[in-house]
DODO-197363 format. One record per residue (C-alpha): residue number from 1; x, y, z. Coordinates in steps of 0.05 Angstrom, whole numbers, plus 5000, padded with zeros to 4 digits. Example, Ala and Ser with C-alpha at 12.3 -4.5 7.8 and 13.67 -1.06 7.14 Angstrom:
<rs>
+-----+------+------+------+
!   n !    X !    Y !    Z !
+-----+------+------+------+
!   1 ! 5246 ! 4910 ! 5156 !
!   2 ! 5273 ! 4979 ! 5143 !
+-----+------+------+------+
</rs>
This chain:
<rs>
+-----+------+------+------+
!   n !    X !    Y !    Z !
+-----+------+------+------+
!   1 ! 5394 ! 6073 ! 8459 !
!   2 ! 5323 ! 6075 ! 8464 !
!   3 ! 5294 ! 6137 ! 8447 !
!   4 ! 5258 ! 6126 ! 8517 !
!   5 ! 5344 ! 6124 ! 8544 !
!   6 ! 5348 ! 6196 ! 8590 !
!   7 ! 5427 ! 6217 ! 8574 !
!   8 ! 5434 ! 6246 ! 8658 !
!   9 ! 5505 ! 6275 ! 8634 !
!  10 ! 5457 ! 6339 ! 8611 !
!  11 ! 5408 ! 6326 ! 8663 !
!  12 ! 5428 ! 6385 ! 8712 !
!  13 ! 5391 ! 6408 ! 8763 !
!  14 ! 5407 ! 6484 ! 8775 !
!  15 ! 5372 ! 6510 ! 8707 !
!  16 ! 5310 ! 6473 ! 8743 !
!  17 ! 5314 ! 6512 ! 8802 !
!  18 ! 5339 ! 6564 ! 8751 !
!  19 ! 5255 ! 6561 ! 8728 !
!  20 ! 5202 ! 6608 ! 8741 !
!  21 ! 5148 ! 6576 ! 8720 !
!  22 ! 5185 ! 6516 ! 8765 !
!  23 ! 5179 ! 6552 ! 8827 !
!  24 ! 5104 ! 6581 ! 8809 !
!  25 ! 5094 ! 6520 ! 8789 !
!  26 ! 5107 ! 6493 ! 8864 !
!  27 ! 5078 ! 6550 ! 8891 !
!  28 ! 5019 ! 6549 ! 8864 !
!  29 ! 5012 ! 6470 ! 8877 !
!  30 ! 5025 ! 6482 ! 8959 !
!  31 ! 4959 ! 6534 ! 8939 !
!  32 ! 4918 ! 6487 ! 8923 !
!  33 ! 4942 ! 6440 ! 8977 !
!  34 ! 4935 ! 6486 ! 9034 !
!  35 ! 4867 ! 6505 ! 9011 !
!  36 ! 4845 ! 6426 ! 9007 !
!  37 ! 4871 ! 6429 ! 9073 !
!  38 ! 4829 ! 6486 ! 9098 !
!  39 ! 4882 ! 6539 ! 9094 !
!  40 ! 4867 ! 6612 ! 9062 !
!  41 ! 4911 ! 6616 ! 9007 !
!  42 ! 4865 ! 6665 ! 8965 !
!  43 ! 4909 ! 6736 ! 9007 !
!  44 ! 4968 ! 6703 ! 8975 !
!  45 ! 5004 ! 6734 ! 8919 !
!  46 ! 5025 ! 6676 ! 8884 !
!  47 ! 5073 ! 6705 ! 8837 !
!  48 ! 5107 ! 6758 ! 8895 !
!  49 ! 5117 ! 6684 ! 8928 !
!  50 ! 5151 ! 6646 ! 8876 !
!  51 ! 5196 ! 6705 ! 8853 !
!  52 ! 5223 ! 6708 ! 8927 !
!  53 ! 5227 ! 6627 ! 8926 !
!  54 ! 5268 ! 6633 ! 8860 !
!  55 ! 5316 ! 6686 ! 8894 !
!  56 ! 5325 ! 6646 ! 8959 !
!  57 ! 5345 ! 6583 ! 8924 !
!  58 ! 5392 ! 6628 ! 8866 !
!  59 ! 5420 ! 6656 ! 8934 !
!  60 ! 5423 ! 6587 ! 8966 !
!  61 ! 5463 ! 6569 ! 8896 !
!  62 ! 5507 ! 6609 ! 8910 !
!  63 ! 5525 ! 6621 ! 8969 !
!  64 ! 5540 ! 6547 ! 8982 !
!  65 ! 5579 ! 6545 ! 8921 !
!  66 ! 5628 ! 6583 ! 8963 !
!  67 ! 5630 ! 6545 ! 9020 !
!  68 ! 5646 ! 6492 ! 8975 !
!  69 ! 5686 ! 6513 ! 8940 !
!  70 ! 5719 ! 6529 ! 9006 !
!  71 ! 5725 ! 6479 ! 9044 !
!  72 ! 5752 ! 6430 ! 8981 !
!  73 ! 5811 ! 6402 ! 9000 !
!  74 ! 5837 ! 6381 ! 8934 !
!  75 ! 5832 ! 6410 ! 8854 !
!  76 ! 5779 ! 6394 ! 8801 !
!  77 ! 5804 ! 6348 ! 8750 !
!  78 ! 5794 ! 6386 ! 8676 !
+-----+------+------+------+
</rs>
């Protein structure tokens, strides 16, 4: 395996979605695209919006883990 190969077993989406930096960057990028499209984005509190999106993603993760555990038909292998 070369240095450029990615070990996919170590890649996890959850830590990425829990990153405030990722959410802040996404909000900033959205505001940038919105301003290019003519939307007035100067009134948006980007920090608060990023925090709200992070909390929504966390809540969605909790709800989905409960739902998927309830509807599971077999035990997880050890």
